[in-house]
N, C-alpha and C positions, 0 to 999 in steps of 0.2 A: 516424481515428486515435484519438480519445478513447475510442470504444467498445472498441477493442483493449485498452485498459488494464483494462477491467472484465470482459471475457470471456476465459476461457482462461488463467488465471494459472498453470496447471499446469506441471510440470517440462518437458513436451514443448514448451512455448512460451516458454522462458526467453529465447532469443535474440530472439524477436519482441517480448517485453516490454521488454527492454533497449534495443532499437532505437527505441523510442518516445521516448527521451530524448535531448537534445542531449549531445554528448560531454563537455562540462564541467559537466554538471548535478550538483548536490549535493542529495541527499535527506536531510533531517533529520527525525527522528521521535521521538515520545514523550519530549520533553525534560521533565525533572522535577528540580527542585532538591532534592526530598526523597530521591531515590535515584539515584545516579550511574550505576547499571547500565542505566538507561533513557535515558541520553543517548547517542544513536547518530547516525551519519550515513554516507552512502555517496556517493562522488564518482566519476564516470566509469562507463563501461559495465560493466567487469569487477566493480566493487564493487557496483553495482546488481544485477547478476546474482547475486552472492554473497549479498546481502541477501535476495533473493527465494528463493534456494535454502534459506537458513537458516530462513526463515519457513515454507516448505513442509515442511521436516523436522519442525518443531514442530506445524504444523497442515496435514497433508497434503490435507485437503479444503477448504482456504481458497479461497473463491470469493465474489465480490461478488454479492449478490442484492438484489431490491427496488430496482433502480436507477431513480432519478427525476432527470431533467435539468430544471433551471429556466432555465438559460442553455445554449444549444448552438449555437455559431457555429464557423466554421473556426479562429478564433484564441483562443477561450475557451469553457470550460464551467464550470458550477457545478451541483452536484447532491448528492443524498443516496444512500447505498448502505449495505448491511449485510452482516454476516458472522455465521454461526452454524455453527461446526464444532468437532468434537472435537479436543482437544489430544492428540497422540500420547503414549502411555505413562501416561495419567491418566484419571480419570473426569470431568474438567472439560471445559467447552466454552468456546470463545472466542466470545462473543456481543457484537457491537459494531455501532453505527450511526455512520457517518462522514458528515461534510459536507466536500466538497472542491471546490477551485477549481483549474483547470488553464489555463495560458496557453501557447499554441503559437507557434512561429516557424519558418517554412520546413517545416511539417509535423511538427515534433518538439516535445515538451514542454520548455519552458524554466523553468516555474514550477509547482510543485505545493504547495498548502497544504491540509492536512487538519485537521479538528477531530474529536476523539474523546474518549470517556470514559476518561481515563488510570487512574482507579481500577478500572474494569472490566478494563482490560488488566493492571494490576498483580495483581489478584486471580486472573486466569486463568493468569498465567505465573509467579507466585511459588511457591517450593517449599512 
């Protein structure tokens, strides 16, 4: 299950990505008090799919690479993974290393916490 989150995040796999999360899951990301446009969240399967779709429109080649698991059990994983992909319509790249913890229940993700360099994200996606 956890490996599915890292491999194949492309548009053809949106339903399988969405299905990894519990139905009432809320995904919060890039919270920043400095810039409200980076305060986002997605709750429920349809909104998680919409989030992934929007991300792939901005970064079509978004794929996790250099995946290293430090904890990998049926109920929990912790690892590092990175992205380096061109942003559509620009000459910029989204280059990021994440650290993430996932907790599963009944084979689905119920908690996802990621750490990332928010300044790098802001630089990549700001006009």
